[in-house]
N, CA, C, O and the ligand as a Tripos MOL2 file, in Angstrom:
@<TRIPOS>MOLECULE
protein
  269   267    68     0     0
PROTEIN
NO_CHARGES

@<TRIPOS>ATOM
      1 N          85.2560  122.0830  104.7410 N.3       1 MET1
      2 CA         86.0690  121.0060  104.1540 C.3       1 MET1
      3 C          85.1680  120.1360  103.2740 C.2       1 MET1
      4 O          84.5740  119.1740  103.7620 O.2       1 MET1
      5 N          85.0630  120.4550  102.0200 N.am      2 GLY2
      6 CA         84.2270  119.6740  101.1310 C.3       2 GLY2
      7 C          84.9670  118.5340  100.4830 C.2       2 GLY2
      8 O          84.3660  117.5370  100.0810 O.2       2 GLY2
      9 N          86.2680  118.6770  100.3820 N.am      3 VAL3
     10 CA         87.0550  117.6410   99.7190 C.3       3 VAL3
     11 C          88.1230  117.1490  100.6760 C.2       3 VAL3
     12 O          88.7680  117.9440  101.3600 O.2       3 VAL3
     13 N          88.3070  115.8500  100.7240 N.am      4 ALA4
     14 CA         89.3120  115.2840  101.6060 C.3       4 ALA4
     15 C          90.4700  114.7280  100.7790 C.2       4 ALA4
     16 O          90.2640  113.9450   99.8520 O.2       4 ALA4
     17 N          91.6500  115.1290  101.1130 N.am      5 PHE5
     18 CA         92.8340  114.5640  100.4660 C.3       5 PHE5
     19 C          93.5920  113.7210  101.4790 C.2       5 PHE5
     20 O          93.5820  114.0080  102.6760 O.2       5 PHE5
     21 N          94.2270  112.7110  101.0020 N.am      6 SER6
     22 CA         94.9960  111.8810  101.9200 C.3       6 SER6
     23 C          96.2010  112.6670  102.4250 C.2       6 SER6
     24 O          96.7200  113.5460  101.7380 O.2       6 SER6
     25 N          96.6200  112.3430  103.5970 N.am      7 SER7
     26 CA         97.7160  113.0790  104.2040 C.3       7 SER7
     27 C          99.0150  112.7920  103.4540 C.2       7 SER7
     28 O          99.1660  111.7260  102.8580 O.2       7 SER7
     29 N          99.9470  113.7350  103.4820 N.am      8 PRO8
     30 CA        101.2400  113.5240  102.7920 C.3       8 PRO8
     31 C         102.0020  112.3300  103.3250 C.2       8 PRO8
     32 O         102.8960  111.8080  102.6590 O.2       8 PRO8
     33 N         101.6570  111.9040  104.5030 N.am      9 ASP9
     34 CA        102.3620  110.7640  105.0840 C.3       9 ASP9
     35 C         101.7940  109.4430  104.5890 C.2       9 ASP9
     36 O         102.3730  108.3830  104.8240 O.2       9 ASP9
     37 N         100.6760  109.5100  103.9150 N.am     10 SER10
     38 CA        100.0850  108.2730  103.4150 C.3      10 SER10
     39 C         100.9970  107.6400  102.3820 C.2      10 SER10
     40 O         101.5130  108.3340  101.5060 O.2      10 SER10
     41 N         101.2040  106.3390  102.4700 N.am     11 PRO11
     42 CA        102.0580  105.6690  101.4710 C.3      11 PRO11
     43 C         101.4630  105.7480  100.0820 C.2      11 PRO11
     44 O         102.1860  105.6260   99.0920 O.2      11 PRO11
     45 N         100.1510  105.9520   99.9890 N.am     12 TYR12
     46 CA         99.5030  105.9400   98.6760 C.3      12 TYR12
     47 C          99.8540  107.1730   97.8670 C.2      12 TYR12
     48 O          99.8700  107.1220   96.6370 O.2      12 TYR12
     49 N         100.1350  108.2740   98.5340 N.am     13 THR13
     50 CA        100.4620  109.4860   97.7910 C.3      13 THR13
     51 C         101.8070  109.3520   97.0950 C.2      13 THR13
     52 O         102.1150  110.1000   96.1670 O.2      13 THR13
     53 N         102.6020  108.3960   97.5490 N.am     14 ARG14
     54 CA        103.9220  108.2230   96.9290 C.3      14 ARG14
     55 C         103.9100  107.1030   95.9020 C.2      14 ARG14
     56 O         104.9030  106.8670   95.2140 O.2      14 ARG14
     57 N         102.7960  106.4250   95.8060 N.am     15 LEU15
     58 CA        102.7010  105.3480   94.8320 C.3      15 LEU15
     59 C         102.5960  105.9270   93.4350 C.2      15 LEU15
     60 O         101.6930  106.7090   93.1410 O.2      15 LEU15
     61 N         103.5030  105.5470   92.6000 N.am     16 CYS16
     62 CA        103.4550  106.0240   91.2300 C.3      16 CYS16
     63 C         103.9970  104.9330   90.3310 C.2      16 CYS16
     64 O         105.0750  104.3940   90.5840 O.2      16 CYS16
     65 N         103.2770  104.6120   89.3120 N.am     17 ALA17
     66 CA        103.7180  103.6010   88.3650 C.3      17 ALA17
     67 C         103.7530  104.2180   86.9830 C.2      17 ALA17
     68 O         102.8100  104.8950   86.5720 O.2      17 ALA17
     69 N         104.8300  103.9880   86.2730 N.am     18 VAL18
     70 CA        104.9440  104.5100   84.9180 C.3      18 VAL18
     71 C         104.9220  103.3420   83.9430 C.2      18 VAL18
     72 O         105.7100  102.4030   84.0590 O.2      18 VAL18
     73 N         104.0190  103.4120   82.9930 N.am     19 TYR19
     74 CA        103.8990  102.3650   81.9920 C.3      19 TYR19
     75 C         104.4300  102.9120   80.6830 C.2      19 TYR19
     76 O         104.0830  104.0200   80.2720 O.2      19 TYR19
     77 N         105.2620  102.1380   80.0410 N.am     20 THR20
     78 CA        105.7790  102.5660   78.7470 C.3      20 THR20
     79 C         105.5000  101.4900   77.7190 C.2      20 THR20
     80 O         105.5760  100.2960   78.0070 O.2      20 THR20
     81 N         105.1760  101.9300   76.5210 N.am     21 CYS21
     82 CA        104.8910  101.0250   75.4280 C.3      21 CYS21
     83 C         106.0760  101.0410   74.4720 C.2      21 CYS21
     84 O         106.8820  101.9720   74.4690 O.2      21 CYS21
     85 N         106.1660   99.9860   73.6570 N.am     22 ARG22
     86 CA        107.2730   99.8990   72.7050 C.3      22 ARG22
     87 C         107.2010  101.0070   71.6640 C.2      22 ARG22
     88 O         108.2140  101.3180   71.0370 O.2      22 ARG22
     89 N         106.0250  101.6160   71.4610 N.am     23 CYS23
     90 CA        105.8950  102.6910   70.4830 C.3      23 CYS23
     91 C         106.3540  104.0100   71.0640 C.2      23 CYS23
     92 O         106.4280  105.0080   70.3460 O.2      23 CYS23
     93 N         106.6600  104.0370   72.3390 N.am     24 GLY24
     94 CA        107.1350  105.2660   72.9460 C.3      24 GLY24
     95 C         106.1130  105.9350   73.8360 C.2      24 GLY24
     96 O         106.4390  106.8670   74.5700 O.2      24 GLY24
     97 N         104.8740  105.4650   73.7770 N.am     25 ALA25
     98 CA        103.8510  106.0340   74.6300 C.3      25 ALA25
     99 C         104.1650  105.7410   76.0860 C.2      25 ALA25
    100 O         104.6040  104.6420   76.4260 O.2      25 ALA25
    101 N         103.9450  106.6980   76.9200 N.am     26 ALA26
    102 CA        104.1830  106.5070   78.3410 C.3      26 ALA26
    103 C         103.0430  107.1240   79.1100 C.2      26 ALA26
    104 O         102.5120  108.1710   78.7400 O.2      26 ALA26
    105 N         102.6780  106.4610   80.1820 N.am     27 LEU27
    106 CA        101.5740  106.9600   80.9910 C.3      27 LEU27
    107 C         101.8600  106.6010   82.4300 C.2      27 LEU27
    108 O         102.2710  105.4810   82.7310 O.2      27 LEU27
    109 N         101.6470  107.5330   83.3010 N.am     28 SER28
    110 CA        101.9070  107.2490   84.7050 C.3      28 SER28
    111 C         100.5980  107.2400   85.4790 C.2      28 SER28
    112 O          99.6850  108.0210   85.2110 O.2      28 SER28
    113 N         100.5360  106.3580   86.4190 N.am     29 GLU29
    114 CA         99.3830  106.2760   87.2990 C.3      29 GLU29
    115 C          99.8650  106.5520   88.7080 C.2      29 GLU29
    116 O         100.8550  105.9790   89.1630 O.2      29 GLU29
    117 N          99.1690  107.4200   89.3830 N.am     30 VAL30
    118 CA         99.5620  107.7950   90.7330 C.3      30 VAL30
    119 C          98.4450  107.4360   91.7030 C.2      30 VAL30
    120 O          97.2620  107.5000   91.3680 O.2      30 VAL30
    121 N          98.8410  107.0640   92.8900 N.am     31 GLY31
    122 CA         97.8510  106.8190   93.9200 C.3      31 GLY31
    123 C          97.2200  105.4450   93.8190 C.2      31 GLY31
    124 O          97.8920  104.4490   93.5490 O.2      31 GLY31
    125 N          95.9270  105.4130   94.0390 N.am     32 ARG32
    126 CA         95.2890  104.1100   94.1920 C.3      32 ARG32
    127 C          95.2530  103.3340   92.8890 C.2      32 ARG32
    128 O          95.0260  102.1240   92.8950 O.2      32 ARG32
    129 N          95.4760  104.0190   91.7640 N.am     33 HIS33
    130 CA         95.4560  103.2960   90.4920 C.3      33 HIS33
    131 C          96.8270  102.7310   90.1400 C.2      33 HIS33
    132 O          96.9440  101.9070   89.2320 O.2      33 HIS33
    133 N          97.8530  103.1630   90.8450 N.am     34 ALA34
    134 CA         99.1810  102.6420   90.5550 C.3      34 ALA34
    135 C          99.1770  101.1370   90.7750 C.2      34 ALA34
    136 O          98.7160  100.6490   91.8070 O.2      34 ALA34
    137 N          99.6910  100.4140   89.8040 N.am     35 GLY35
    138 CA         99.6490   98.9580   89.8940 C.3      35 GLY35
    139 C          98.5810   98.3820   88.9920 C.2      35 GLY35
    140 O          98.6520   97.2240   88.5790 O.2      35 GLY35
    141 N          97.5870   99.2070   88.6910 N.am     36 ASP36
    142 CA         96.5800   98.7890   87.7190 C.3      36 ASP36
    143 C          96.9610   99.3900   86.3750 C.2      36 ASP36
    144 O          97.4570  100.5140   86.3080 O.2      36 ASP36
    145 N          96.7290   98.6480   85.3220 N.am     37 LEU37
    146 CA         97.0100   99.1940   84.0070 C.3      37 LEU37
    147 C          96.0160  100.3010   83.6940 C.2      37 LEU37
    148 O          94.8510  100.2210   84.0820 O.2      37 LEU37
    149 N          96.4670  101.3270   82.9990 N.am     38 PRO38
    150 CA         95.5430  102.3840   82.5720 C.3      38 PRO38
    151 C          94.4910  101.7920   81.6380 C.2      38 PRO38
    152 O          94.7290  100.7480   81.0300 O.2      38 PRO38
    153 N          93.3360  102.4380   81.5150 N.am     39 PRO39
    154 CA         92.2690  101.9240   80.6570 C.3      39 PRO39
    155 C          92.7590  101.7060   79.2280 C.2      39 PRO39
    156 O          93.3660  102.5920   78.6270 O.2      39 PRO39
    157 N          92.4910  100.5260   78.6960 N.am     40 GLY40
    158 CA         92.8540  100.2430   77.3110 C.3      40 GLY40
    159 C          94.2070   99.5730   77.1650 C.2      40 GLY40
    160 O          94.4860   98.9270   76.1550 O.2      40 GLY40
    161 N          95.0420   99.7320   78.1780 N.am     41 TRP41
    162 CA         96.3710   99.1240   78.1000 C.3      41 TRP41
    163 C          96.2740   97.6400   78.3630 C.2      41 TRP41
    164 O          95.3440   97.1590   79.0110 O.2      41 TRP41
    165 N          97.2720   96.9150   77.8360 N.am     42 GLU42
    166 CA         97.3150   95.4730   78.0560 C.3      42 GLU42
    167 C          98.6880   95.0700   78.5600 C.2      42 GLU42
    168 O          99.7070   95.6370   78.1670 O.2      42 GLU42
    169 N          98.6920   94.0850   79.4340 N.am     43 ARG43
    170 CA         99.9630   93.5550   79.9100 C.3      43 ARG43
    171 C         100.2510   92.2730   79.1500 C.2      43 ARG43
    172 O          99.4080   91.3810   79.0590 O.2      43 ARG43
    173 N         101.4420   92.1990   78.6140 N.am     44 LEU44
    174 CA        101.8170   91.0070   77.8560 C.3      44 LEU44
    175 C         102.3660   89.9390   78.7870 C.2      44 LEU44
    176 O         102.6580   90.1870   79.9570 O.2      44 LEU44
    177 N         102.4960   88.7390   78.2270 N.am     45 GLU45
    178 CA        102.9450   87.6190   79.0470 C.3      45 GLU45
    179 C         104.3340   87.8510   79.6290 C.2      45 GLU45
    180 O         104.6450   87.3830   80.7250 O.2      45 GLU45
    181 N         105.1620   88.5760   78.8900 N.am     46 ASP46
    182 CA        106.5330   88.7760   79.3750 C.3      46 ASP46
    183 C         106.6580   89.9850   80.2990 C.2      46 ASP46
    184 O         107.7650   90.3570   80.6880 O.2      46 ASP46
    185 N         105.5360   90.5940   80.6490 N.am     47 GLY47
    186 CA        105.5920   91.6760   81.6070 C.3      47 GLY47
    187 C         105.6030   93.0550   80.9850 C.2      47 GLY47
    188 O         105.4120   94.0580   81.6720 O.2      47 GLY47
    189 N         105.8300   93.1030   79.6690 N.am     48 ARG48
    190 CA        105.8000   94.4110   79.0210 C.3      48 ARG48
    191 C         104.3580   94.8900   78.8690 C.2      48 ARG48
    192 O         103.4130   94.1240   79.0610 O.2      48 ARG48
    193 N         104.2070   96.1510   78.5260 N.am     49 CYS49
    194 CA        102.8690   96.7120   78.3880 C.3      49 CYS49
    195 C         102.6630   97.2490   76.9870 C.2      49 CYS49
    196 O         103.6050   97.6520   76.3040 O.2      49 CYS49
    197 N         101.4200   97.2430   76.5830 N.am     50 LEU50
    198 CA        101.0350   97.8430   75.3110 C.3      50 LEU50
    199 C         100.0680   98.9760   75.5970 C.2      50 LEU50
    200 O          99.1560   98.8360   76.4110 O.2      50 LEU50
    201 N         100.2720  100.1040   74.9210 N.am     51 CYS51
    202 CA         99.3390  101.2050   75.0900 C.3      51 CYS51
    203 C          98.0160  100.8400   74.4190 C.2      51 CYS51
    204 O          97.9320   99.8420   73.7030 O.2      51 CYS51
    205 N          96.9980  101.6440   74.6500 N.am     52 ALA52
    206 CA         95.6700  101.3220   74.1330 C.3      52 ALA52
    207 C          95.7070  101.1930   72.6130 C.2      52 ALA52
    208 O          95.0270  100.3390   72.0450 O.2      52 ALA52
    209 N          96.4950  102.0350   71.9580 N.am     53 HIS53
    210 CA         96.5670  102.0010   70.4980 C.3      53 HIS53
    211 C          97.2110  100.6980   70.0210 C.2      53 HIS53
    212 O          96.6860  100.0300   69.1300 O.2      53 HIS53
    213 N          98.3350  100.3460   70.6110 N.am     54 CYS54
    214 CA         99.0410   99.1320   70.1890 C.3      54 CYS54
    215 C          98.2480   97.8860   70.5920 C.2      54 CYS54
    216 O          98.2720   96.8830   69.8800 O.2      54 CYS54
    217 N          97.5570   97.9410   71.7100 N.am     55 ALA55
    218 CA         96.7580   96.7980   72.1500 C.3      55 ALA55
    219 C          95.6420   96.5370   71.1530 C.2      55 ALA55
    220 O          95.3070   95.3860   70.8730 O.2      55 ALA55
    221 N          95.0670   97.6090   70.6180 N.am     56 GLU56
    222 CA         93.9980   97.4530   69.6430 C.3      56 GLU56
    223 C          94.5500   96.8500   68.3560 C.2      56 GLU56
    224 O          93.9380   95.9620   67.7620 O.2      56 GLU56
    225 N          95.7200   97.3450   67.9320 N.am     57 ARG57
    226 CA         96.3330   96.8030   66.7170 C.3      57 ARG57
    227 C          96.6890   95.3390   66.9140 C.2      57 ARG57
    228 O          96.5690   94.5380   65.9870 O.2      57 ARG57
    229 N          97.1310   94.9810   68.1300 N.am     58 ARG58
    230 CA         97.5020   93.5940   68.3980 C.3      58 ARG58
    231 C          96.2680   92.7080   68.3240 C.2      58 ARG58
    232 O          96.3150   91.6070   67.7750 O.2      58 ARG58
    233 N          95.1550   93.1980   68.8860 N.am     59 ARG59
    234 CA         93.9260   92.4200   68.8240 C.3      59 ARG59
    235 C          93.4820   92.2280   67.3730 C.2      59 ARG59
    236 O          93.0200   91.1530   66.9910 O.2      59 ARG59
    237 N          93.6270   93.2870   66.5710 N.am     60 ASP60
    238 CA         93.2640   93.1790   65.1570 C.3      60 ASP60
    239 C          94.1310   92.1390   64.4680 C.2      60 ASP60
    240 O          93.6330   91.3440   63.6710 O.2      60 ASP60
    241 N          95.4260   92.1380   64.7680 N.am     61 ALA61
    242 CA         96.3410   91.2040   64.1300 C.3      61 ALA61
    243 C          96.0080   89.7750   64.5380 C.2      61 ALA61
    244 O          96.0690   88.8620   63.7150 O.2      61 ALA61
    245 N          95.6570   89.5790   65.8020 N.am     62 ILE62
    246 CA         95.2880   88.2550   66.2740 C.3      62 ILE62
    247 C          94.0060   87.7950   65.6020 C.2      62 ILE62
    248 O          93.8870   86.6360   65.2050 O.2      62 ILE62
    249 N          93.0430   88.7080   65.4740 N.am     63 ALA63
    250 CA         91.7780   88.3740   64.8460 C.3      63 ALA63
    251 C          92.0010   88.0490   63.3660 C.2      63 ALA63
    252 O          91.3760   87.1390   62.8210 O.2      63 ALA63
    253 N          92.8930   88.8000   62.7290 N.am     64 ALA64
    254 CA         93.1610   88.5680   61.3060 C.3      64 ALA64
    255 C          93.8570   87.2210   61.1100 C.2      64 ALA64
    256 O          93.5930   86.5100   60.1400 O.2      64 ALA64
    257 N          94.7520   86.8800   62.0440 N.am     65 ALA65
    258 CA         95.4770   85.6170   61.9300 C.3      65 ALA65
    259 C          94.5590   84.4380   62.1780 C.2      65 ALA65
    260 O          94.7950   83.3450   61.6640 O.2      65 ALA65
    261 N          93.5140   84.6520   62.9620 N.am     66 ALA66
    262 CA         92.6100   83.5640   63.3130 C.3      66 ALA66
    263 C          91.5610   83.3220   62.2370 C.2      66 ALA66
    264 O          90.9280   82.2670   62.2070 O.2      66 ALA66
    265 N          91.3790   84.2900   61.3630 N.am     67 SER67
    266 CA         90.3390   84.1370   60.3540 C.3      67 SER67
    267 C          90.8950   83.5320   59.0830 C.2      67 SER67
    268 O          90.1550   83.3300   58.1200 O.2      67 SER67
    269 ZN        102.0110  101.7520   71.8770 Zn       68 ZN68
@<TRIPOS>BOND
     1     1     2 1
     2     2     3 1
     3     3     4 2
     4     3     5 am
     5     5     6 1
     6     6     7 1
     7     7     8 2
     8     7     9 am
     9     9    10 1
    10    10    11 1
    11    11    12 2
    12    11    13 am
    13    13    14 1
    14    14    15 1
    15    15    16 2
    16    15    17 am
    17    17    18 1
    18    18    19 1
    19    19    20 2
    20    19    21 am
    21    21    22 1
    22    22    23 1
    23    23    24 2
    24    23    25 am
    25    25    26 1
    26    26    27 1
    27    27    28 2
    28    27    29 am
    29    29    30 1
    30    30    31 1
    31    31    32 2
    32    31    33 am
    33    33    34 1
    34    34    35 1
    35    35    36 2
    36    35    37 am
    37    37    38 1
    38    38    39 1
    39    39    40 2
    40    39    41 am
    41    41    42 1
    42    42    43 1
    43    43    44 2
    44    43    45 am
    45    45    46 1
    46    46    47 1
    47    47    48 2
    48    47    49 am
    49    49    50 1
    50    50    51 1
    51    51    52 2
    52    51    53 am
    53    53    54 1
    54    54    55 1
    55    55    56 2
    56    55    57 am
    57    57    58 1
    58    58    59 1
    59    59    60 2
    60    59    61 am
    61    61    62 1
    62    62    63 1
    63    63    64 2
    64    63    65 am
    65    65    66 1
    66    66    67 1
    67    67    68 2
    68    67    69 am
    69    69    70 1
    70    70    71 1
    71    71    72 2
    72    71    73 am
    73    73    74 1
    74    74    75 1
    75    75    76 2
    76    75    77 am
    77    77    78 1
    78    78    79 1
    79    79    80 2
    80    79    81 am
    81    81    82 1
    82    82    83 1
    83    83    84 2
    84    83    85 am
    85    85    86 1
    86    86    87 1
    87    87    88 2
    88    87    89 am
    89    89    90 1
    90    90    91 1
    91    91    92 2
    92    91    93 am
    93    93    94 1
    94    94    95 1
    95    95    96 2
    96    95    97 am
    97    97    98 1
    98    98    99 1
    99    99   100 2
   100    99   101 am
   101   101   102 1
   102   102   103 1
   103   103   104 2
   104   103   105 am
   105   105   106 1
   106   106   107 1
   107   107   108 2
   108   107   109 am
   109   109   110 1
   110   110   111 1
   111   111   112 2
   112   111   113 am
   113   113   114 1
   114   114   115 1
   115   115   116 2
   116   115   117 am
   117   117   118 1
   118   118   119 1
   119   119   120 2
   120   119   121 am
   121   121   122 1
   122   122   123 1
   123   123   124 2
   124   123   125 am
   125   125   126 1
   126   126   127 1
   127   127   128 2
   128   127   129 am
   129   129   130 1
   130   130   131 1
   131   131   132 2
   132   131   133 am
   133   133   134 1
   134   134   135 1
   135   135   136 2
   136   135   137 am
   137   137   138 1
   138   138   139 1
   139   139   140 2
   140   139   141 am
   141   141   142 1
   142   142   143 1
   143   143   144 2
   144   143   145 am
   145   145   146 1
   146   146   147 1
   147   147   148 2
   148   147   149 am
   149   149   150 1
   150   150   151 1
   151   151   152 2
   152   151   153 am
   153   153   154 1
   154   154   155 1
   155   155   156 2
   156   155   157 am
   157   157   158 1
   158   158   159 1
   159   159   160 2
   160   159   161 am
   161   161   162 1
   162   162   163 1
   163   163   164 2
   164   163   165 am
   165   165   166 1
   166   166   167 1
   167   167   168 2
   168   167   169 am
   169   169   170 1
   170   170   171 1
   171   171   172 2
   172   171   173 am
   173   173   174 1
   174   174   175 1
   175   175   176 2
   176   175   177 am
   177   177   178 1
   178   178   179 1
   179   179   180 2
   180   179   181 am
   181   181   182 1
   182   182   183 1
   183   183   184 2
   184   183   185 am
   185   185   186 1
   186   186   187 1
   187   187   188 2
   188   187   189 am
   189   189   190 1
   190   190   191 1
   191   191   192 2
   192   191   193 am
   193   193   194 1
   194   194   195 1
   195   195   196 2
   196   195   197 am
   197   197   198 1
   198   198   199 1
   199   199   200 2
   200   199   201 am
   201   201   202 1
   202   202   203 1
   203   203   204 2
   204   203   205 am
   205   205   206 1
   206   206   207 1
   207   207   208 2
   208   207   209 am
   209   209   210 1
   210   210   211 1
   211   211   212 2
   212   211   213 am
   213   213   214 1
   214   214   215 1
   215   215   216 2
   216   215   217 am
   217   217   218 1
   218   218   219 1
   219   219   220 2
   220   219   221 am
   221   221   222 1
   222   222   223 1
   223   223   224 2
   224   223   225 am
   225   225   226 1
   226   226   227 1
   227   227   228 2
   228   227   229 am
   229   229   230 1
   230   230   231 1
   231   231   232 2
   232   231   233 am
   233   233   234 1
   234   234   235 1
   235   235   236 2
   236   235   237 am
   237   237   238 1
   238   238   239 1
   239   239   240 2
   240   239   241 am
   241   241   242 1
   242   242   243 1
   243   243   244 2
   244   243   245 am
   245   245   246 1
   246   246   247 1
   247   247   248 2
   248   247   249 am
   249   249   250 1
   250   250   251 1
   251   251   252 2
   252   251   253 am
   253   253   254 1
   254   254   255 1
   255   255   256 2
   256   255   257 am
   257   257   258 1
   258   258   259 1
   259   259   260 2
   260   259   261 am
   261   261   262 1
   262   262   263 1
   263   263   264 2
   264   263   265 am
   265   265   266 1
   266   266   267 1
   267   267   268 2
@<TRIPOS>SUBSTRUCTURE
     1 MET1         2 RESIDUE 1 A MET
     2 GLY2         6 RESIDUE 1 A GLY
     3 VAL3        10 RESIDUE 1 A VAL
     4 ALA4        14 RESIDUE 1 A ALA
     5 PHE5        18 RESIDUE 1 A PHE
     6 SER6        22 RESIDUE 1 A SER
     7 SER7        26 RESIDUE 1 A SER
     8 PRO8        30 RESIDUE 1 A PRO
     9 ASP9        34 RESIDUE 1 A ASP
    10 SER10       38 RESIDUE 1 A SER
    11 PRO11       42 RESIDUE 1 A PRO
    12 TYR12       46 RESIDUE 1 A TYR
    13 THR13       50 RESIDUE 1 A THR
    14 ARG14       54 RESIDUE 1 A ARG
    15 LEU15       58 RESIDUE 1 A LEU
    16 CYS16       62 RESIDUE 1 A CYS
    17 ALA17       66 RESIDUE 1 A ALA
    18 VAL18       70 RESIDUE 1 A VAL
    19 TYR19       74 RESIDUE 1 A TYR
    20 THR20       78 RESIDUE 1 A THR
    21 CYS21       82 RESIDUE 1 A CYS
    22 ARG22       86 RESIDUE 1 A ARG
    23 CYS23       90 RESIDUE 1 A CYS
    24 GLY24       94 RESIDUE 1 A GLY
    25 ALA25       98 RESIDUE 1 A ALA
    26 ALA26      102 RESIDUE 1 A ALA
    27 LEU27      106 RESIDUE 1 A LEU
    28 SER28      110 RESIDUE 1 A SER
    29 GLU29      114 RESIDUE 1 A GLU
    30 VAL30      118 RESIDUE 1 A VAL
    31 GLY31      122 RESIDUE 1 A GLY
    32 ARG32      126 RESIDUE 1 A ARG
    33 HIS33      130 RESIDUE 1 A HIS
    34 ALA34      134 RESIDUE 1 A ALA
    35 GLY35      138 RESIDUE 1 A GLY
    36 ASP36      142 RESIDUE 1 A ASP
    37 LEU37      146 RESIDUE 1 A LEU
    38 PRO38      150 RESIDUE 1 A PRO
    39 PRO39      154 RESIDUE 1 A PRO
    40 GLY40      158 RESIDUE 1 A GLY
    41 TRP41      162 RESIDUE 1 A TRP
    42 GLU42      166 RESIDUE 1 A GLU
    43 ARG43      170 RESIDUE 1 A ARG
    44 LEU44      174 RESIDUE 1 A LEU
    45 GLU45      178 RESIDUE 1 A GLU
    46 ASP46      182 RESIDUE 1 A ASP
    47 GLY47      186 RESIDUE 1 A GLY
    48 ARG48      190 RESIDUE 1 A ARG
    49 CYS49      194 RESIDUE 1 A CYS
    50 LEU50      198 RESIDUE 1 A LEU
    51 CYS51      202 RESIDUE 1 A CYS
    52 ALA52      206 RESIDUE 1 A ALA
    53 HIS53      210 RESIDUE 1 A HIS
    54 CYS54      214 RESIDUE 1 A CYS
    55 ALA55      218 RESIDUE 1 A ALA
    56 GLU56      222 RESIDUE 1 A GLU
    57 ARG57      226 RESIDUE 1 A ARG
    58 ARG58      230 RESIDUE 1 A ARG
    59 ARG59      234 RESIDUE 1 A ARG
    60 ASP60      238 RESIDUE 1 A ASP
    61 ALA61      242 RESIDUE 1 A ALA
    62 ILE62      246 RESIDUE 1 A ILE
    63 ALA63      250 RESIDUE 1 A ALA
    64 ALA64      254 RESIDUE 1 A ALA
    65 ALA65      258 RESIDUE 1 A ALA
    66 ALA66      262 RESIDUE 1 A ALA
    67 SER67      266 RESIDUE 1 A SER
    68 ZN68       269 GROUP 0 **** ****
């Protein structure tokens, strides 16, 4: 037994979160990462999510507006 998997009865194996962006991108996180945003994604104040691509564009727009 070199690798250990959690038992099917573990609540974590059923944890699954799906994140969708307004551009149509969707990404699901399963297990211990469910509840955390995927790398690069951002959560907006209203609870919506931005994918890594849109988050980068948003940061650029904010930076451009500030300059
Ligand atoms: Zn997006």
